[in-house]
C-alpha positions in Angstrom: -7.7 30.2 -31.9 -4.1 31.1 -30.4 -5.3 31.0 -26.6 -7.3 28.3 -27.1 -3.8 26.1 -28.8 -2.0 28.2 -26.0 -4.4 26.8 -22.9 -4.3 23.3 -24.3 -0.5 23.0 -24.5 -0.2 24.4 -21.1 -2.9 22.4 -19.5 -0.8 19.2 -21.3 2.8 20.6 -19.9 1.2 20.5 -16.0 -0.6 17.2 -16.5 2.5 15.4 -15.7 3.4 17.7 -12.1 -0.3 17.3 -11.3 0.1 13.3 -11.7 3.0 13.1 -9.7 2.2 15.3 -6.9 -0.6 13.0 -5.9 -0.1 11.0 -2.5 -1.5 7.4 -3.0 -1.9 6.8 0.5 -3.5 9.5 1.7 -6.0 9.3 -1.4 -6.0 5.4 -0.6 -7.3 6.2 2.6 -9.4 9.2 2.0 -11.2 7.8 -0.4 -11.6 3.9 1.3 -13.5 6.2 4.2 -16.1 8.0 2.0 -17.1 4.4 0.6 -16.8 2.7 4.1 -18.4 5.7 5.5 -21.6 5.7 2.7 -22.5 2.2 3.5 -21.8 1.6 7.2 -21.5 4.9 8.6 -18.5 5.8 11.5 -17.6 2.3 12.0 -17.1 1.7 7.6 -15.7 5.0 7.6 -12.6 3.9 10.2 -12.2 0.8 8.5 -12.5 1.9 4.6 -9.9 3.9 5.8 -7.8 1.8 7.0 -7.8 -0.2 3.9 -8.1 2.1 1.2 -4.9 3.8 3.1 -3.1 -0.2 2.9 -3.9 -0.2 -0.7 -2.8 2.8 -1.4 0.4 2.0 0.3 0.7 -0.8 -2.1 0.3 1.2 -5.1 3.1 3.1 -4.0 6.1 0.1 -3.2 8.8 0.8 -5.1 9.7 -2.5 -7.5 13.1 -2.9 -6.1 11.5 -3.6 -2.5 9.4 -6.2 -4.4 12.5 -7.5 -5.9 14.3 -7.5 -3.4 11.5 -9.7 -1.0 11.1 -12.7 -3.7 14.9 -13.2 -3.6 15.4 -14.0 -0.5 15.0 -17.7 1.1 13.6 -17.3 4.4 10.6 -20.6 6.2 7.5 -19.9 5.7 5.3 -19.5 9.1 2.5 -21.0 9.5 -0.8 -19.2 11.2 -4.7 -19.7 11.7 -5.5 -16.1 10.8 -5.8 -14.9 6.9 -2.8 -13.4 5.3 -5.0 -9.7 4.8 -3.7 -6.3 2.7 -4.4 -4.1 5.8 -4.9 -6.3 9.0 -1.3 -7.2 11.4 0.6 -10.2 11.4 0.5 -11.8 14.9 3.2 -10.9 17.3 4.7 -14.8 16.7 5.3 -13.8 12.7 8.9 -12.7 12.7 9.3 -9.3 10.4 12.8 -9.6 9.0 13.9 -6.3 7.4 14.2 -5.3 3.7 17.6 -4.5 2.1 18.1 -1.1 1.7 14.5 0.0 2.1 14.1 0.2 5.9 10.6 1.4 5.7 9.5 -2.0 4.9 10.0 -4.9 6.1 8.8 -8.6 5.5 7.7 -12.4 6.2 6.9 -15.8 4.5 3.3 -16.7 5.9 1.1 -19.5 5.6 3.9 -19.7 2.1 3.3 -16.1 0.7 5.9 -13.1 1.1 4.2 -10.1 2.5 5.7 -6.5 2.6 4.4 -4.9 5.9 4.4 -2.0 7.7 7.3 -2.4 10.3 4.9 0.1 12.7 1.8 -1.5 12.9 2.9 -4.8 11.6 0.1 -4.7 8.8 0.1 -6.2 5.7 0.4 -3.6 3.1 1.3 -6.1 0.1 1.2 -9.7 -0.9 3.7 -10.4 -3.3 2.6 -13.4 -5.9 
């Protein structure tokens, strides 16, 4: 009985560390690639991995970034393309840096605020 209790307490103590060790971007890409590959083969794995990584990135964005983007007043740019997480914005859209967070840019496109990866121009989150 004592050994069982010790094992249980030790396991519960390790759970927060295990949860923090997870990487939502990596896990999203891996899971998306697996799901896409199962359905459509290699092309599905590529698309699934890209979308999964974008979703993982959206999950990992700090709340301060989202609050900062909401507070900025910038004009909206109209484009024909749909604004979709995981897809790049057209070159005509001017990306603005998120104050204090150089790893993110943002734009207001079709009256939607979006957080963007500055290296790829891919939308990582649409701010509601």
